[in-house]
Residue frames as qw, qx, qy, qz and C-alpha x, y, z in Angstrom:
[[0.527, -0.847, 0.035, 0.062, -285.55, 118.46, -116.67],
 [0.749, -0.283, 0.306, 0.515, -282.13, 117.19, -117.54],
 [0.489, 0.523, 0.358, 0.599, -282.22, 119.08, -120.82],
 [0.126, -0.952, -0.143, -0.240, -283.05, 122.30, -118.97],
 [0.631, -0.699, 0.201, 0.271, -280.04, 121.89, -116.63],
 [0.699, 0.029, 0.402, 0.591, -277.74, 121.12, -119.55],
 [0.289, 0.754, 0.326, 0.491, -279.09, 124.12, -121.49],
 [0.326, -0.944, -0.018, -0.047, -278.53, 126.37, -118.46],
 [0.698, -0.488, 0.312, 0.421, -274.96, 125.11, -117.98],
 [0.608, 0.325, 0.423, 0.588, -274.24, 125.50, -121.69],
 [0.080, 0.905, 0.229, 0.350, -275.60, 129.04, -121.66],
 [0.505, -0.843, 0.121, 0.138, -273.51, 129.88, -118.53],
 [0.737, -0.191, 0.385, 0.522, -270.41, 128.42, -120.19],
 [0.466, 0.578, 0.377, 0.553, -270.96, 130.44, -123.40],
 [0.124, -0.964, -0.102, -0.213, -271.50, 133.68, -121.49],
 [0.635, -0.684, 0.236, 0.272, -268.39, 133.07, -119.32],
 [0.712, 0.068, 0.412, 0.565, -266.32, 132.19, -122.36],
 [0.293, 0.794, 0.294, 0.445, -267.52, 135.33, -124.16],
 [0.317, -0.946, 0.046, -0.044, -266.55, 137.51, -121.15],
 [0.723, -0.453, 0.344, 0.393, -263.12, 135.85, -120.86],
 [0.623, 0.364, 0.401, 0.565, -262.46, 136.32, -124.60],
 [0.077, 0.927, 0.190, 0.314, -263.51, 139.96, -124.38],
 [0.496, -0.838, 0.189, 0.130, -261.14, 140.55, -121.44],
 [0.752, -0.189, 0.423, 0.469, -258.30, 138.66, -123.16],
 [0.510, 0.593, 0.365, 0.505, -258.76, 140.59, -126.43],
 [0.063, -0.966, -0.079, -0.240, -258.65, 143.91, -124.59],
 [0.616, -0.716, 0.250, 0.214, -255.40, 143.13, -122.79],
 [0.521, 0.722, -0.450, 0.065, -251.91, 143.58, -124.17],
 [0.784, 0.097, -0.552, 0.266, -248.95, 141.46, -123.04],
 [0.112, 0.348, -0.521, 0.771, -248.08, 143.75, -120.11],
 [0.610, -0.270, 0.185, -0.722, -251.55, 143.45, -118.64],
 [0.918, -0.001, -0.356, -0.177, -251.59, 139.71, -119.26],
 [0.577, 0.238, -0.602, 0.499, -248.25, 139.33, -117.46],
 [0.161, -0.327, 0.432, -0.825, -249.43, 141.50, -114.58],
 [0.792, -0.190, -0.025, -0.580, -252.66, 139.51, -114.27],
 [0.868, 0.094, -0.483, 0.064, -250.70, 136.24, -114.36],
 [0.354, 0.281, -0.595, 0.665, -248.31, 137.44, -111.66],
 [0.431, -0.308, 0.269, -0.804, -251.22, 138.62, -109.55],
 [0.904, -0.109, -0.195, -0.364, -252.87, 135.22, -109.84],
 [0.725, 0.199, -0.566, 0.338, -249.55, 133.49, -109.00],
 [0.030, 0.348, -0.512, 0.785, -249.15, 135.70, -105.92],
 [0.675, -0.247, 0.122, -0.685, -252.70, 134.93, -104.77],
 [0.918, 0.028, -0.378, -0.118, -252.11, 131.21, -105.31],
 [0.538, 0.262, -0.598, 0.533, -248.85, 131.25, -103.35],
 [0.267, -0.363, 0.388, -0.804, -250.51, 133.15, -100.52],
 [0.833, -0.169, -0.019, -0.527, -253.22, 130.52, -100.32],
 [0.919, 0.110, -0.374, 0.050, -250.88, 127.54, -100.60],
 [0.626, 0.182, -0.467, 0.597, -247.87, 128.67, -98.55],
 [0.029, 0.382, -0.310, 0.870, -248.51, 131.76, -96.47],
 [0.646, -0.412, -0.055, -0.640, -251.86, 130.95, -94.89],
 [0.908, -0.212, -0.357, 0.047, -250.79, 127.51, -93.57],
 [0.543, 0.194, -0.412, 0.705, -247.59, 129.07, -92.19],
 [0.227, -0.451, 0.167, -0.847, -249.59, 131.77, -90.40],
 [0.827, -0.363, -0.198, -0.380, -251.82, 129.10, -88.88],
 [0.855, -0.041, -0.392, 0.337, -248.78, 127.09, -87.74],
 [0.278, 0.355, -0.331, 0.829, -247.12, 130.22, -86.31],
 [0.501, -0.485, 0.041, -0.716, -250.25, 131.00, -84.30],
 [0.916, -0.266, -0.282, -0.101, -250.31, 127.46, -82.92],
 [0.691, 0.119, -0.396, 0.594, -246.66, 127.68, -81.87],
 [0.012, -0.440, 0.226, -0.869, -247.23, 131.08, -80.25],
 [0.710, -0.454, -0.088, -0.531, -250.20, 129.71, -78.31],
 [0.908, -0.132, -0.353, 0.181, -248.14, 126.72, -77.16],
 [0.480, 0.250, -0.357, 0.761, -245.30, 128.99, -76.02],
 [0.271, -0.478, 0.136, -0.824, -247.60, 131.39, -74.23],
 [0.852, -0.372, -0.225, -0.291, -249.19, 128.40, -72.48],
 [0.806, -0.005, -0.389, 0.446, -245.76, 127.20, -71.33],
 [0.191, 0.373, -0.280, 0.864, -244.88, 130.65, -70.02],
 [0.550, -0.497, -0.052, -0.669, -248.17, 130.80, -68.13],
 [0.914, -0.301, -0.267, -0.049, -247.32, 127.55, -66.34],
 [0.563, 0.291, -0.446, 0.632, -243.85, 128.69, -65.23],
 [0.482, -0.678, -0.461, 0.309, -243.74, 129.56, -61.53],
 [0.235, 0.495, -0.046, 0.835, -243.56, 133.31, -61.05],
 [0.539, -0.764, -0.255, -0.247, -243.95, 134.25, -57.47],
 [0.259, -0.835, 0.414, -0.253, -242.12, 135.02, -54.27],
 [0.778, -0.357, 0.516, -0.021, -241.18, 131.35, -53.77],
 [0.863, 0.493, 0.078, 0.083, -240.08, 130.75, -57.35],
 [0.592, -0.482, 0.357, 0.538, -236.39, 130.30, -58.00],
 [0.452, 0.802, -0.159, -0.357, -235.26, 132.38, -61.00],
 [0.908, 0.141, 0.263, 0.293, -233.42, 130.45, -63.69],
 [0.044, -0.860, 0.346, 0.372, -230.07, 132.08, -64.36],
 [0.816, 0.516, -0.259, -0.023, -228.14, 131.02, -67.45],
 [0.881, -0.331, 0.101, 0.323, -225.17, 128.82, -66.69],
 [0.170, 0.916, -0.362, -0.042, -221.87, 130.69, -66.88],
 [0.981, -0.004, 0.050, 0.188, -219.31, 128.15, -68.03],
 [0.342, 0.839, -0.308, 0.291, -216.46, 130.65, -68.28],
 [0.435, -0.683, 0.535, -0.243, -215.07, 129.66, -64.88],
 [0.912, -0.048, 0.408, -0.008, -215.12, 125.97, -65.79],
 [0.750, 0.625, -0.011, 0.215, -213.38, 126.69, -69.09],
 [0.082, 0.849, -0.423, 0.306, -210.67, 128.79, -67.46],
 [0.653, -0.503, 0.534, -0.190, -210.14, 126.11, -64.78],
 [0.946, 0.184, 0.263, 0.043, -209.69, 123.46, -67.51],
 [0.537, 0.781, -0.238, 0.210, -206.75, 125.35, -69.06],
 [0.799, -0.126, -0.264, 0.526, -203.18, 124.66, -67.97],
 [0.315, -0.865, -0.060, 0.387, -201.45, 127.35, -65.92],
 [0.415, 0.890, -0.189, 0.016, -199.24, 129.82, -67.78],
 [0.415, -0.673, 0.609, 0.060, -196.25, 128.32, -65.94],
 [0.760, 0.043, 0.637, 0.124, -196.58, 125.28, -68.24],
 [0.524, 0.812, -0.024, -0.256, -196.19, 127.37, -71.41],
 [0.079, 0.722, -0.669, -0.157, -192.45, 126.75, -71.82],
 [0.475, -0.145, 0.865, -0.063, -192.91, 123.04, -71.13],
 [0.677, 0.513, 0.494, -0.189, -195.63, 122.76, -73.79],
 [0.417, 0.838, -0.259, -0.238, -193.54, 124.66, -76.35],
 [0.141, -0.530, 0.831, 0.094, -190.67, 122.22, -75.75],
 [0.587, 0.148, 0.784, -0.139, -193.10, 119.32, -76.13],
 [0.607, 0.723, 0.126, -0.306, -194.23, 120.83, -79.43],
 [0.222, 0.742, -0.604, -0.189, -190.63, 120.71, -80.70],
 [0.348, -0.248, 0.903, -0.052, -190.31, 117.08, -79.54],
 [0.672, 0.431, 0.544, -0.259, -193.50, 116.18, -81.41],
 [0.492, 0.789, -0.231, -0.288, -192.03, 117.76, -84.55],
 [0.007, -0.565, 0.820, 0.087, -188.91, 115.60, -84.19],
 [0.516, 0.024, 0.834, -0.193, -190.99, 112.44, -83.57],
 [0.664, 0.588, 0.383, -0.257, -193.11, 113.03, -86.65],
 [0.696, 0.095, 0.427, 0.570, -190.06, 113.74, -88.83],
 [0.272, 0.877, 0.236, 0.319, -190.77, 117.37, -89.70],
 [0.520, -0.069, -0.178, 0.832, -188.42, 120.28, -89.21],
 [0.053, -0.932, -0.324, 0.154, -189.54, 123.59, -87.75],
 [0.589, 0.414, 0.063, 0.691, -187.46, 126.01, -89.85],
 [0.079, 0.264, -0.229, 0.934, -188.59, 129.10, -87.94],
 [0.331, -0.630, -0.701, 0.043, -191.01, 130.00, -85.17],
 [0.014, 0.376, -0.120, 0.919, -192.30, 133.32, -83.88],
 [0.322, -0.472, -0.774, 0.274, -194.06, 133.68, -80.52],
 [0.124, -0.419, 0.005, -0.899, -196.41, 136.35, -79.25],
 [0.213, -0.344, -0.810, 0.425, -198.05, 136.50, -75.80],
 [0.217, -0.356, -0.217, -0.883, -201.42, 138.26, -75.56],
 [0.156, 0.187, 0.765, -0.596, -203.76, 138.59, -72.58],
 [0.070, -0.490, -0.758, -0.425, -207.41, 137.99, -73.50],
 [0.149, -0.276, 0.140, -0.939, -209.43, 141.11, -72.63],
 [0.653, -0.293, 0.043, -0.697, -211.91, 140.52, -69.82],
 [0.967, -0.124, -0.195, -0.104, -210.73, 136.96, -69.14],
 [0.473, -0.716, 0.510, 0.049, -207.96, 135.54, -66.96],
 [0.901, 0.215, 0.327, 0.185, -206.48, 133.84, -70.04],
 [0.091, -0.714, 0.467, 0.514, -203.20, 134.37, -71.87],
 [0.865, 0.468, 0.176, -0.045, -203.07, 133.42, -75.54],
 [0.392, -0.530, 0.568, 0.492, -199.73, 132.39, -76.99],
 [0.726, 0.649, 0.034, -0.224, -199.67, 132.80, -80.77],
 [0.540, -0.401, 0.624, 0.398, -197.02, 130.70, -82.51],
 [0.657, 0.682, -0.121, -0.297, -196.23, 131.16, -86.19],
 [0.634, -0.360, 0.639, 0.245, -194.15, 128.31, -87.62],
 [0.571, 0.577, -0.453, -0.369, -192.56, 127.41, -90.93],
 [0.738, -0.224, 0.628, -0.100, -192.64, 123.58, -90.98],
 [0.467, 0.534, -0.588, -0.388, -190.95, 121.39, -93.59],
 [0.416, -0.141, 0.895, -0.083, -191.46, 117.71, -94.37],
 [0.146, -0.094, -0.814, -0.555, -193.34, 115.38, -96.68],
 [0.520, -0.331, -0.275, -0.738, -197.13, 115.12, -96.69],
 [0.761, -0.307, -0.571, -0.007, -197.31, 112.07, -94.41],
 [0.483, -0.091, -0.466, 0.735, -194.97, 113.66, -91.85],
 [0.127, -0.223, 0.025, -0.966, -196.91, 116.94, -91.94],
 [0.652, -0.362, -0.404, -0.530, -200.21, 115.13, -91.39],
 [0.729, -0.251, -0.572, 0.281, -198.73, 113.08, -88.53],
 [0.287, 0.053, -0.343, 0.893, -197.36, 116.24, -86.89],
 [0.356, -0.296, -0.105, -0.880, -200.74, 118.00, -87.04],
 [0.756, -0.334, -0.484, -0.286, -202.56, 114.97, -85.66],
 [0.654, -0.166, -0.540, 0.503, -200.08, 114.42, -82.82],
 [0.118, 0.155, -0.216, 0.957, -200.13, 118.12, -81.95],
 [0.504, -0.335, -0.195, -0.772, -203.93, 118.33, -81.81],
 [0.804, -0.304, -0.505, -0.077, -204.15, 115.13, -79.73],
 [0.599, -0.037, -0.487, 0.635, -201.42, 116.20, -77.30],
 [0.103, -0.082, -0.282, 0.950, -202.66, 119.69, -76.42],
 [0.017, 0.661, 0.750, -0.016, -206.29, 120.32, -75.51],
 [0.093, -0.818, -0.190, 0.535, -205.55, 124.05, -75.22],
 [0.250, -0.295, 0.526, 0.757, -204.34, 124.37, -78.83],
 [0.559, 0.678, 0.416, -0.234, -206.21, 125.72, -81.85],
 [0.492, 0.058, 0.483, 0.722, -204.99, 126.05, -85.44],
 [0.197, 0.746, 0.237, -0.590, -205.76, 129.49, -86.82],
 [0.511, 0.732, -0.263, -0.365, -204.02, 129.25, -90.22],
 [0.717, -0.161, 0.640, 0.225, -202.61, 126.44, -92.31],
 [0.562, 0.756, -0.149, -0.302, -201.05, 126.91, -95.75],
 [0.819, -0.122, 0.466, 0.312, -199.01, 124.46, -97.84],
 [0.459, 0.803, -0.279, -0.258, -196.56, 125.07, -100.66],
 [0.966, 0.129, 0.006, 0.223, -194.18, 122.76, -102.50],
 [0.535, -0.620, 0.267, 0.508, -190.45, 123.11, -101.97],
 [0.526, 0.833, -0.075, -0.153, -188.90, 125.06, -104.84],
 [0.058, -0.738, 0.665, 0.097, -185.30, 124.02, -104.23],
 [0.671, 0.282, -0.668, -0.153, -183.75, 120.78, -105.56],
 [0.157, 0.179, -0.856, 0.459, -182.96, 119.64, -102.02],
 [0.433, 0.088, 0.496, -0.748, -186.65, 120.09, -101.07],
 [0.451, 0.083, -0.680, -0.572, -187.87, 117.73, -103.81],
 [0.527, -0.298, -0.788, -0.117, -191.01, 115.95, -102.56],
 [0.270, -0.301, -0.600, 0.691, -191.11, 118.10, -99.43],
 [0.094, -0.799, -0.462, -0.372, -193.87, 120.48, -98.46],
 [0.183, 0.119, -0.355, 0.909, -193.49, 123.79, -96.72],
 [0.308, -0.672, -0.665, -0.106, -196.25, 124.48, -94.27],
 [0.007, -0.358, 0.229, -0.905, -197.06, 127.89, -92.84],
 [0.509, -0.475, -0.717, 0.004, -198.79, 127.10, -89.56],
 [0.125, -0.425, 0.292, -0.848, -200.22, 129.58, -87.07],
 [0.535, -0.393, -0.747, 0.036, -201.52, 128.16, -83.80],
 [0.312, -0.634, 0.200, -0.679, -202.99, 129.58, -80.61],
 [0.546, -0.160, -0.764, 0.304, -202.31, 128.03, -77.22],
 [0.386, -0.699, -0.085, -0.595, -204.49, 129.18, -74.32],
 [0.503, -0.019, -0.686, 0.525, -203.27, 129.27, -70.71],
 [0.426, -0.814, -0.394, 0.003, -204.80, 130.26, -67.40],
 [0.198, 0.761, -0.245, 0.568, -203.19, 133.55, -66.39],
 [0.526, -0.092, -0.634, 0.560, -201.14, 133.45, -63.21],
 [0.343, -0.867, -0.362, -0.006, -202.71, 135.13, -60.20],
 [0.274, 0.710, -0.250, 0.599, -200.87, 138.36, -59.47],
 [0.573, -0.219, -0.588, 0.528, -199.02, 138.27, -56.21],
 [0.245, -0.915, -0.253, -0.199, -200.43, 140.69, -53.69],
 [0.535, 0.254, -0.318, 0.741, -197.88, 143.18, -52.42]]
């Protein structure tokens, strides 16, 4: 009995091997590559894609179940997304404090030991918001430690300030030896003043 099973398996193996050799001998390298890629694709589909499809279906069923349990009726309160724009605008200082904050910026520069060689200001209203953005472009000079201290003090002092550009270069002149030149562009945001009704 055992010999019959072994003989049958051996015969099956020889026939399968003969068919595989025949197929392999009839194929050139392009067909072999195509067959290999096809088998790789089928393997990847079975190993990666099918489990992902199953997981996606489970997630979709869970979500649809959650939606079905949400109250939808005449007594249900609709959930509106929170609009935090009003809170943000209220947290900004009034535009009246702009001059005061710019003076404080100069005082911080003096305290940290840097020199503001030049500064350019531009006032821009933010479209659709009651906010005025003050863009300040500065050329700041000082050593690395002073520059770092100035940036840190400035960011800690003004919650309404954002740095939009920061570029360093070494001083080229003999008097600037060891000093850095910093090109600094900042934005300061202020709550726009309410227009007086006339």
